[in-house]
NUFILO-148672 format. One line per 4 residues: number of its first residue (from 1); for each residue x, y, z of C-alpha. Coordinates in nm, 4 decimals. Layout:
N
NUM) X Y Z  ...
This chain:
154
1) 0.0000 0.0000 0.0000  0.1410 0.3406 -0.0937  0.0816 0.6498 0.1106  0.0211 0.9858 -0.0431
5) 0.2343 1.2696 0.0906  0.0738 1.5908 0.2097  0.1582 1.7971 -0.0979  -0.0040 1.5297 -0.3168
9) -0.3258 1.5403 -0.1104  -0.3281 1.9199 -0.1199  -0.2800 1.9147 -0.4963  -0.5483 1.6457 -0.5300
13) -0.7915 1.8735 -0.3452  -0.6969 2.1773 -0.5559  -0.7364 1.9839 -0.8815  -1.0764 1.8551 -0.7721
17) -1.1773 2.2115 -0.6804  -1.0645 2.3341 -1.0211  -1.2782 2.0688 -1.1934  -1.5776 2.1634 -0.9797
21) -1.5415 2.5340 -1.0553  -1.5151 2.4546 -1.4274  -1.8299 2.2403 -1.4158  -2.0502 2.4187 -1.1606
25) -1.8957 2.7573 -1.0865  -1.7662 2.8819 -0.7537  -2.1105 2.8693 -0.5973  -2.1284 2.4973 -0.6780
29) -1.8310 2.4159 -0.4563  -1.9192 2.2854 -0.1126  -1.6610 2.1309 0.1146  -1.8512 1.7999 0.1321
33) -1.8916 1.7777 -0.2462  -1.5256 1.8717 -0.2846  -1.4218 1.5976 -0.0433  -1.6203 1.3462 -0.2488
37) -1.4717 1.4756 -0.5760  -1.1175 1.4664 -0.4353  -1.1639 1.1253 -0.2758  -1.0740 1.2456 0.0731
41) -1.2567 1.2845 0.4028  -1.4131 1.6274 0.4566  -1.1889 1.6832 0.7597  -0.8815 1.6311 0.5419
45) -0.9594 1.9500 0.3491  -0.9372 2.1483 0.6737  -0.5855 2.0171 0.7354  -0.4749 2.2251 0.4351
49) -0.7271 2.5106 0.4206  -0.8837 2.7149 0.7028  -1.2199 2.7541 0.5286  -1.3794 2.7808 0.1854
53) -1.2483 3.1359 0.1309  -0.8926 3.0219 0.2048  -0.9369 2.7258 -0.0304  -1.0621 2.9557 -0.3076
57) -0.7720 3.1992 -0.2588  -0.5246 2.9126 -0.2796  -0.7093 2.7708 -0.5808  -0.6752 3.1020 -0.7604
61) -0.3004 3.1131 -0.6945  -0.2655 2.7467 -0.7946  -0.4406 2.8024 -1.1280  -0.2572 3.1293 -1.2011
65) 0.0766 2.9681 -1.1138  0.0121 2.6790 -1.3532  -0.0906 2.9215 -1.6271  0.2158 3.1398 -1.5693
69) 0.4472 2.8392 -1.5948  0.2757 2.7208 -1.9118  0.2816 3.0649 -2.0799  0.6487 3.1243 -1.9945
73) 0.7758 2.7697 -2.0591  1.0837 2.7622 -2.2794  1.1066 3.1414 -2.3080  1.4727 3.2354 -2.3140
77) 1.5332 3.5814 -2.1704  1.8561 3.6255 -2.3686  1.6724 3.5903 -2.7006  1.5380 3.8913 -2.8950
81) 1.2016 4.0243 -2.7761  1.0298 3.9089 -3.0943  1.1330 3.5485 -3.0264  1.0264 3.5713 -2.6614
85) 0.6904 3.7159 -2.7662  0.6392 3.4487 -3.0316  0.7185 3.1684 -2.7871  0.4766 3.3097 -2.5286
89) 0.1976 3.3352 -2.7857  0.2575 2.9781 -2.9035  0.2437 2.8692 -2.5402  -0.0838 3.0582 -2.4920
93) -0.2336 2.8819 -2.7948  -0.1188 2.5484 -2.6557  -0.2781 2.6258 -2.3168  -0.5997 2.7333 -2.4891
97) -0.6123 2.4087 -2.6840  -0.5228 2.1785 -2.3968  -0.6774 2.3348 -2.0868  -1.0016 2.4973 -2.1899
101) -1.1585 2.4567 -1.8423  -0.9051 2.6936 -1.6885  -0.9692 2.9525 -1.9570  -1.3480 2.9185 -1.9385
105) -1.3433 2.9887 -1.5672  -1.0881 3.2727 -1.5680  -1.3528 3.5339 -1.4838  -1.4634 3.3224 -1.1893
109) -1.1093 3.3104 -1.0544  -1.0885 3.6869 -1.0835  -1.4041 3.7159 -0.8743  -1.2791 3.4894 -0.5947
113) -1.2736 3.6973 -0.2792  -0.9296 3.7831 -0.1523  -0.8498 3.9119 0.1938  -0.5560 4.1027 0.0543
117) -0.6162 4.1828 -0.3112  -0.2961 4.3891 -0.3471  -0.0772 4.1058 -0.2165  -0.2536 3.8546 -0.4412
121) -0.2032 4.0755 -0.7473  0.1657 4.1208 -0.6600  0.2094 3.7448 -0.6266  0.0474 3.6995 -0.9668
125) 0.2688 3.9678 -1.1199  0.5771 3.7868 -0.9877  0.4517 3.4602 -1.1346  0.4383 3.6312 -1.4742
129) 0.7785 3.8001 -1.4334  0.8959 3.7030 -1.7820  0.5839 3.8506 -1.9421  0.6236 4.1646 -1.7317
133) 0.9892 4.1876 -1.8363  0.8965 4.1441 -2.2033  0.6534 4.4361 -2.1866  0.8891 4.6582 -1.9862
137) 1.1773 4.5895 -2.2228  0.9522 4.6436 -2.5263  0.8437 4.9772 -2.3834  1.2040 5.0748 -2.3082
141) 1.3112 4.9888 -2.6633  1.0164 5.1796 -2.8115  0.8724 4.8636 -2.9667  0.5561 4.8807 -2.7562
145) 0.3640 5.2004 -2.6967  0.3066 5.3156 -2.3395  -0.0680 5.3697 -2.3866  -0.1149 5.0145 -2.5131
149) 0.0934 4.8826 -2.2250  -0.0947 5.0840 -1.9676  -0.4352 4.9660 -2.0844  -0.3144 4.6049 -2.1057
153) -0.1605 4.5959 -1.7588  -0.4409 4.7827 -1.5791
């Protein structure tokens, strides 16, 4: 018999929550239904998350982190901006084709309540550091216009 380590159980719960949000929306997630979906006891969820709000905050960061890694995968910072940009766009198309549930529920993740919205946004910005760098460098080199950048980043 193999035992699952704690990070595996936590990830199992987060993945089940992501599936539930994709299928039923945030309102459709109850801790008991989530426990059933994840194949764990309801009390197990509370070993990793204080309450539903904490779970949803962590779910948002989990999904954004996975998206950031996928979008920035294989992007070489020493390459010209055009190549970095092209690689990121190809990655985005790959994500769109392979993980449609995450994209369909993006607006729901944006509406997940956060106790500290500023901190959450800063964490997300750090996760997308390569994208942020691409835009900042493009602006510095005059390749990207400031007004376009401002509207995109706001």
